C-alpha positions as CSV (number, residue, x, y, z in Angstrom):
1,M,65.6,-67.5,-38.8
2,P,63.2,-65.3,-37.3
3,F,64.3,-61.6,-36.1
4,T,62.9,-58.6,-34.5
5,H,63.5,-54.9,-35.9
6,K,62.7,-51.9,-33.7
7,N,63.8,-48.2,-33.7
8,L,65.0,-47.3,-30.2
9,R,63.8,-43.9,-30.9
10,K,60.7,-44.2,-32.9
11,D,59.3,-47.5,-31.9
12,L,59.5,-47.6,-28.2
13,D,57.6,-45.7,-25.3
14,D,59.6,-43.1,-23.5
15,L,59.6,-43.9,-20.1
16,G,61.7,-41.0,-18.6
17,S,58.9,-39.5,-16.8
18,N,58.8,-42.6,-14.6
19,F,61.9,-41.3,-12.8
20,D,60.5,-38.3,-11.5
21,G,63.4,-36.1,-12.9
22,D,64.3,-33.5,-15.7
23,P,61.4,-33.3,-18.4
24,G,64.3,-34.0,-20.9
25,L,65.6,-37.4,-19.5
26,E,64.6,-40.2,-21.8
27,F,64.6,-43.8,-21.3
28,R,63.5,-46.7,-23.6
29,A,63.3,-50.2,-22.5
30,A,63.8,-52.6,-25.7
31,T,64.0,-55.9,-24.1
32,K,60.2,-56.9,-24.6
33,A,59.8,-55.1,-27.8
34,L,62.9,-56.8,-29.5
35,E,61.9,-60.2,-27.9
36,L,65.1,-61.0,-26.1
37,K,65.3,-64.1,-24.3
38,E,68.8,-64.0,-22.8
39,S,69.6,-60.3,-22.3
40,G,68.0,-57.0,-22.0
41,L,68.6,-53.7,-23.9
42,A,67.7,-49.9,-22.9
43,F,68.6,-46.5,-24.5
44,Q,68.9,-43.6,-21.9
45,R,69.4,-39.9,-22.8
46,V,70.2,-37.8,-19.9
47,P,70.0,-33.9,-20.6
48,P,73.0,-31.4,-20.4
49,N,74.8,-31.4,-16.8
50,Y,71.9,-33.4,-15.2
51,R,72.8,-36.4,-12.9
52,F,70.4,-39.4,-13.2
53,P,68.2,-39.0,-10.3
54,Y,68.6,-42.9,-9.1
55,G,71.6,-45.1,-8.3
56,H,70.9,-48.7,-8.6
57,T,72.4,-52.3,-8.0
58,H,71.3,-55.6,-9.6
59,E,71.6,-58.8,-7.5
60,T,72.2,-61.2,-10.8
61,Q,72.4,-58.9,-13.7
62,E,75.7,-57.7,-15.3
63,E,75.3,-54.4,-17.4
64,V,77.3,-52.9,-19.9
65,Y,76.9,-49.2,-20.7
66,V,77.9,-48.2,-23.8
67,V,78.4,-44.1,-24.4
68,V,76.9,-43.6,-28.0
69,G,76.3,-39.8,-27.6
70,G,78.0,-36.7,-25.4
71,G,79.7,-37.6,-22.4
72,G,79.8,-37.2,-18.5
73,R,80.8,-39.2,-15.5
74,M,79.6,-42.5,-13.8
75,A,79.7,-43.7,-10.3
76,I,80.5,-47.1,-9.5
77,D,80.4,-48.0,-5.8
78,D,82.8,-45.5,-4.5
79,E,84.8,-44.5,-7.7
80,V,83.8,-41.8,-10.3
81,I,84.9,-42.2,-14.0
82,D,84.8,-39.9,-16.9
83,L,82.9,-40.9,-19.9
84,A,83.4,-40.0,-23.4
85,Q,81.7,-41.3,-26.7
86,W,82.3,-44.9,-27.5
87,D,83.4,-45.7,-24.0
88,A,82.0,-49.2,-22.6
89,V,81.8,-49.9,-18.8
90,R,81.0,-53.2,-17.5
91,V,79.2,-53.2,-14.0
92,P,79.1,-56.5,-12.3
93,P,76.0,-57.5,-10.3
94,S,76.1,-56.1,-6.5
95,S,77.9,-52.8,-7.5
96,W,76.1,-49.6,-7.2
97,R,76.0,-47.2,-10.3
98,S,74.6,-44.1,-11.6
99,Y,75.6,-41.4,-14.2
100,E,75.6,-37.7,-15.0
101,A,75.8,-35.8,-18.2
102,G,78.4,-33.4,-19.2
103,P,77.5,-30.1,-21.3
104,E,76.6,-32.1,-24.5
105,G,74.3,-34.5,-22.5
106,L,74.8,-38.3,-22.3
107,E,73.4,-41.1,-24.5
108,L,73.6,-44.6,-23.3
109,L,73.0,-48.0,-24.7
110,I,72.9,-50.5,-21.8
111,V,72.8,-54.1,-22.2
112,G,71.9,-56.4,-19.4
113,A,72.5,-60.2,-18.9
114,P,70.8,-62.5,-18.0
115,N,67.2,-61.3,-19.0
116,L,65.3,-60.4,-15.8
117,G,62.1,-61.8,-17.2
118,D,58.6,-60.5,-16.1
119,S,59.6,-59.3,-12.9
120,P,62.7,-57.0,-13.3
121,R,62.1,-55.1,-10.2
122,D,63.0,-58.3,-8.3
123,D,66.5,-58.0,-9.2
124,V,67.1,-54.4,-8.5
125,E,67.3,-52.1,-5.6
126,G,67.6,-48.4,-6.0
127,S,67.9,-45.2,-4.1
128,R,67.1,-41.5,-5.0
129,D,70.1,-39.1,-5.2
130,W,72.7,-41.9,-4.6
131,W,76.1,-40.7,-5.6
132,P,79.4,-41.7,-3.5
133,G,80.2,-39.3,-1.0
134,E,77.1,-37.6,-1.0
């Protein structure tokens, strides 16, 4: 059976600078590199005490955010929840979401399904500085 093996930090380009934010922001998209057919995967590292500069929602994709390091908070629609290492949060399609790091930073694995194919931007709507109540 064929498989794909990649190191998320060493083998994938850091796209963090695409988000026009803190230079310590790290974003590594693994979907194409791993040849995923049914799902998507990304790694993000948000610097200490920094809020990811965009909120977003998906038309069809469900996402699960797994905290693999640090902690912080996540906004989902009009709720804000605390995040700690090994927390997992499922966010359904059509819900807005964003997150911010606590003093130790925030490291996330993000799993999405279904795979958004070659045009992932067709499924997403984003807004700079989105956060409930602001």
